[in-house]
C-alpha positions in Angstrom: 43.2 150.2 57.0 46.5 149.1 59.5 47.9 145.9 56.6 46.3 148.6 54.0 48.6 151.3 55.6 51.7 149.2 56.4 51.9 147.4 52.8 50.9 144.0 54.2 48.5 143.6 50.7 51.1 144.6 49.1 54.3 141.7 49.9 51.7 139.1 50.4 50.0 139.7 46.3 53.1 140.1 44.7 53.7 137.5 43.1 49.8 137.9 42.0 48.1 134.5 42.9 51.0 132.5 43.4 51.9 133.7 46.5 48.3 132.4 48.2 48.0 128.8 45.8 51.4 128.5 47.9 50.5 129.6 51.1 47.3 127.5 50.4 49.5 124.4 49.3 51.5 124.5 52.0 48.6 124.7 54.5 46.2 121.3 52.2 49.7 119.3 53.2 49.9 119.9 57.1 45.6 119.6 57.2 46.8 116.4 54.8 48.8 114.7 57.0 47.3 116.1 60.3 43.5 114.0 59.1 45.3 111.1 57.2 45.3 107.7 59.9 43.9 110.4 62.5 46.2 111.5 63.4 44.7 113.6 66.0 43.4 111.0 68.1 47.1 110.0 69.6 46.8 113.8 70.7 43.3 113.6 72.5 44.4 110.1 73.9 47.2 111.9 75.3 45.5 114.9 76.9 42.6 112.0 78.2 43.9 111.1 82.3 45.4 114.7 82.7 43.1 116.5 86.1 41.0 119.6 85.8 43.3 121.1 87.9 45.9 120.3 85.1 43.5 121.3 81.9 43.2 124.8 84.1 46.6 125.5 83.6 47.1 124.7 80.9 44.0 127.0 79.5 45.6 129.8 82.0 49.2 129.1 80.0 47.5 129.4 76.5 45.2 132.0 76.9 48.4 134.6 78.2 50.6 132.9 75.8 47.7 134.3 72.6 47.4 137.7 74.7 51.0 138.1 74.3 51.3 136.7 71.1 48.5 140.0 70.0 50.4 142.2 71.7 53.0 141.9 70.9 52.5 141.9 67.0 49.9 145.3 67.6 53.3 146.6 69.0 55.3 145.9 66.4 53.0 146.5 63.1 52.3 149.7 64.9 55.9 150.6 66.0 58.2 153.3 63.5 61.0 153.3 63.4 63.5 156.5 64.5 59.8 157.1 66.0 59.0 157.3 69.9 55.2 158.1 71.2 56.0 160.6 74.3 53.9 158.7 77.2 
């Protein structure tokens, strides 16, 4: 497993359960803020009036962003300082 090879689990679990609890707490606070008083409806209303063309353009931008984020994640995680693979 790539994450185990890079010792990422050791970094996440170095404080034991406390790091996971803090991350869970932060996620809970953000979700509570977003869904409290139906703030998400503002986003739905904001984008309800966009045309099909705008929606397609936005979907392409989001898909490219996700694709490049995943590619960059793997490139950075597989990078070894001082080592350049032969191409």
